[in-house]
N, C-alpha and C positions, 0 to 999 in steps of 0.2 A: 504494500500500500504506500503510495507516495506520501511524503511528509506534509506537503501543502496540497489541499484539496482543490480541484479545478472548479471553475465557476459553472453554473447551470448552463447547459447548451441551449435551452429554450429561452430563458428570461435573463441570462447573464448575472444572476444573483451570486454574490461571492460568499454567502453564508451557508454553503452546503455542509452536510454532515453525513457521517457513516451510519448505516443501519445494516449490520451483517455484512454481506458481500456487495451491497448496493450503496450508491450515493444518493442522497435525497435533497431536494431543494425545498426550504421551508416556505418560500413565497408562492410557487406555482405547484408544489407537490409532485414534481417530476422525479421519477426514479430511474437510474441507469446503472449499468455495471461498469466497474473500473476496467479500463483497457490497459494491460501491462505489456510492454514491449518485451518479448522473450529474449531478444538479442542483448538487451541492457543487463540482464541477469545471467547471461552465459548459458541459458538453457538451450537445448536443441529443440527444433520444431517437432511437434508431435507427428508421427507417421501413422496413417490409418491404412490398414490392409483389409482386403475383402476375404471371403470365406476360403479361398484357395491360396492366399498369400500374396496376391498382386497389390502393389502400392496404389492407392487411390489419390486423385487430385481433384481440385475444383474443376467443374466442367466436363468430367468424364461421363460416359454412358455405361450403365450397369444393367444387369438382368437380375430378377428375383430368383434366388436359389431354392426356395421352398415356399409352399403355400402359406400365406399370412392371413390370419383372421383379423378383421378390422372391427374395433368396438363401434357399435351403433349401426353397423351395416350387415345385411343378411348375406352378402357375398364376400368372398375372400380374394385377395390378390394372388393370381395363379403363378406357378413356376414359369419362368421364361418371359414374364412381363418386362418390357424395356422401360428403363427410367433414364431420361436424358438430362444432361446439364445439372449434375448433382452439386451440392455445396457442402463442404466439410465444416462442421461446427462442434463446439464442446457442449453437447446436449446432456440432459439429465438421464440417469439410469442406463447409460451405455449407448444411447441413440446419438450417433455422431454424423449422420447424413441428413441434410435437409433437402427435400426434393418434391417435385410435383409428379404424382403418379396419375397417368391417364385414367379417367373414369372414377378416381377417388379423390383427387385434389391434393393440396399441399399436406405433407406429413413428414415426420421424422422416422428414419430407419436406422437399424443397427448394421454396421459393416459386416457382421457375421452372417447375414442373410442375403447378401448380394454378391454377384460375381461380375468383375470388370469385363466389358466387351473389348476385345483386343483388335 
């Protein structure tokens, strides 16, 4: 966590405060996550691999490796469904891919259930 907190990106209020992992603006109630530059701390970038060990990157196309049941839907995402233009994120509970699946809309996926299209 930086020693001096940044101003609010919405209203430029300089009186922001920490609440857990978030920064909060007391004037407009905007909450945002702290962005830490990994190179500044000597950390190596996180490498995300698919179910067979291929390294994934932003913009890749992947296919679904096993049927996935979707909460709130009566159908499942079938094996072989292509997902284009993925985005790697640090999601909760192991979900590290943000993508739009045709017929289902935007959702978070785990890298362990996808296979990169080579």
